[in-house]
N, C-alpha and C positions, 0 to 999 in steps of 0.2 A: 564628597564621599557619600553613599546612598543605601549604606546597609541596614537591614530593618535595626530596631532597637532591640536589645536584647533583655530588658524586663517589659513588664504594661505599667507596672509602678512602683516608685523610689522613695521609700521616707527615709530622710537623714534630720536628725538633728545637730544643732551645735549652740553651743551657750554664750551668755552673754559674758562679761568683763567687768572688774572692777579694776581701775588706774592706782595703784598702792602707791605708786611715788610718778609725778609727773611734773618734770619742768619745762619754763617753757624760755626759751634763748626769743632775741630780738626780733623784731618783725623783717624776712628780706626784703629784696629787691623786688620779687615777684608777689607778694604779698602775706608768702606763707612765713612759719615758723619751723627752727630748726626745735626739736624735742627729745627728752629722754626719759621716757619711760618705764616704768616695771608693770606688766600688765598679769594678772591671774584672773584665767577663766574661772567661775561659778556655775553651782545649778541652780540655774537658772536658766530656761532653753527656748531655742523658738525649733517649732514639728514645721517642716517642708516638705511636700509631698511631689514629687513629679510623672508627670502620667505623659506619653506621646499622646500630639496633636497633630492638626494640618497646618497653625498659626500659633503665635505666643502670646498667652492670655494669662493672666492672674487670676486669685480671690483672696480676699484676707480678713481671716476672723479671729480669734482672740478673748483672751481671761484681763486684757488691759483696752483701753479706748485707742479702737484701730479708724479713728473718723479723719484722721490725719494723717493716712498711710497713700502714697499715691497707688493705684492702682494701673496706671502705664508705664511707660520708659522711664519717666523719672523715678522707678521702681529701681533699686540698686538689683534686686534676685531676678529681675525681669533682664535688664543688664546683661547681668553675670550669665543668666542662658545663653542671651543671644553671643557673645563673645565666647562661649567654648562651642557652640552650632559655626561660629566662623573661623573659629581656629582648628577644628576637626571637619571641614569643609561638611557640616552634616545638614542636610536640604528640609526636613524637615522641624515639625514647633514641637513645643509643649505648654501643656497646662500645668501651673506653679499654684500649687494649695497651701498658703500659709497659716500657721497656727502661731500668734503670738503670743508668748508670756512675760518678755522683756518689757519694760518701759518703752513708749515710744516717745522720740525726742530728750530720752531720760537722761544718758549721759554713760548706758549701757553696753553701748555698738549693738544694738539690735538690729537696727535695717543690716548691719555689716554681718552679722549671726544670718539673716536669711541668705545675703550674698554667697559669705561660704556655702551655708547647704546648699546654695542651688549649685553651687559649681562642683559640688562632692554629686551630687544628685543627678544632673543633666549628665557629668561623667560615666557615671554608672548604668544612667537610662539606657543609653546611646552607644555603649560598648567602647566610648571613643579610647580610654584607654591613654590622658594625657600625662597621665603620672605626678605624682606629687609638687616637683620642681614645676612643673608647667602649669599646674591649676594656681602654686603661689607668683606664679610672672603676671597673670590675671590677675589677681586678686589685690595685686599692685594699682592696676590700673581702675581698681572701683575704689578703692578707699584708705587708708592710715588705718583700718584697725581693721579691715576684711583678710590679711594675711594673717593676724592672729587668731580670727576666728576658726582660719584653718587647723592655727598650730595647736589650737589650745593651752592648758596646762599653765607654766609660770613664764615667765619671757623680756626679756628687755627689749626695748624698742628705741632705736635714736633715727636721725634725717629726721624726715617726716612722722616718725613713728613707725615706719613700715620695712628698716632695717634692724628684723630680728636675729635676737643670741636666745636659745632656750635656757633657764634660768632653775639652778638644782634648787628646789622646795623639798622640805623634809614634813611629811605630815599632813595635817590637815589645819584649814586656818579657817574659820568660822564666822560670818558674818550676820547683821544684821540690814535688811536692805528696809530703807523708808522709801516709798515712792509717791508722788506730788500728784494733788488734785487737782492744781492749777493748771498753767500752761507750760508747756515744755518750753526747752531753751533753744535755740538754732548753736550749733557748736560754731558756725562762722562770725556769728553776733558776739558771743561772748571774747572769743579771741577778741574781735575789734573794739569791744569793750576796755578785754585788758589792755589795750597800748594806749585806750585814753587815758584809764588809771595810772598808766607810770607814767604817764607824757603830764600828767596833773601832781602827781604823789613823788616825782623820783626826791630822793632816792630811796624811799620806805621800802617800794615793791618793784624796783630795776629790775631789770633781768640780769645775769650773771654778764661777766664781758668776759665771757670764753662760751666754749662749744658745751652744750647741755648736756650733764651724765648724772645717773642714778648716785646717791649717796651708796657709799658701799656698805654701810651700818644695813640697808636694807636686806643687801646680797647676803649678808651675814646672820639678816635675822631667817632669811628665809632656809637657809642649809639648815641653821641649827633648827627650826622648826619649832620657834619659842615667839609666840604672840605678843609677849609684854616687849622682849626688846623691839618688833617690829614697829610695835607702836609710839616707839618711841622715834621712829623714823619717816612715817607715812606724811605725803604731803602730797598738796597739788596747789600750782600757780594760778591754776583757773578759779579755784574759788571764790577769791576777792572779787573779780568780775562776775561771779554768778551768784553768788549772794548779794552782789550790789545789786543785780537787775531782778530778783526775786529776795525781797527782802525777810521773806516770810519764813524763809527756810531756818533763819538765826536763830527763833526759838527752838523746833525740832532739834535743832545743833548740840544747841547745848541741855533738851531737858536728855537727849542719850549721853553725853557728855558725863551727866552728872548721875545717871542713874546705872551706872555698874560695865558701861564700854568700856573699852582700855584707851581707843581714841575713833575720833570720829569725823570723817571728812567727804565734802562734795565728788560724787562720780563722774570722774570723766569732765564733761562740760555742765554736768547736772542735768535739771534739780533734783536727779536721786541723791539718797545721801545713803552713805556705808559706813556702819560702826563693827567694829572690830572688838570680837570679843576671845577671852580669857578660853573660850572650850563650849563643849556642847548644851551642857548646862546654863553657863552664864547667858550663852548666846539664849534660851529659851526665857531664860526670866525676864532679858530685854526687851525681847518679843514681846513676853508679856505686859510689860508696864507701857511700851509704848502704844500697843494696840487701844490699852485702857483708857488711854490719854486720847485716841480718835485717829493716830494715824494708821494707816496700810503700814507694818511690819511686815518681812518676809524673813525667813532663816535659811543662808542659803553657805555653800562649804566652799570650800576652792583648795586644789586645784584639780579640774577637771579636764577630759580631752576635748580637743576641738570639734569638728562637722566631724561626724561618721553616722554611716548607713547602718539602720537597724534592720 
């Protein structure tokens, strides 16, 4: 396809996510783990602008440290753009300008949000009209969290986390996100460390001998829109490994839980921490307390939509 682009410049915004619940099964022969996750998209966003160009290139800035973000074909967003062009037979290129607000290597899916935004932006920029189902199929080739970044809202993910089913969530859930000033955590490293911990400490944190599944209590709490009930069921099997690799996170986790949070947990593979609050006002009070202790604390809410053109 050689049609001209239908827009000069497209702006897409995609949200970061929190794993409200994350159960990790045993490691499989291919080295991956089956998981069951309850995802919620929250109001901390990545902004991506796509502009037609002769080749594929990318520029990256943001309110977070972006020094570790690759600006070559290791970048998921650039790979996403190439896949859209390949699928649609588009012969031109694109320049992607990414402005990041989601912590890098922080367990909130910022790179996946960039990729989802790039898929939507390139599809709109080039007028390829691939459709939701085809964009989702491409997203699954890029990583387990990319399909959810497209979908947004609240969803249950199974398999590798990319087999998604939307979940009904009534009302609004308020979270305080505490970002880390230290090193990020590599998701593969956290999984490998979890496997080592399970081998050393079985049966204390051994995986369930069944297909991973989301606790029904999580779904009931989401349907009821009740953060107090949800707090009783949030869980992250990667938390033990993340805290083992980054022991400094324990003090912040304990502080949040002692300062009014209904629950606190490591977000995804970490090191970002997520604290569930009873509502907007308790969230603000918690944010002030954590900030006063020297932590970087952000107030976000969910669920919010997935990648959208602005």
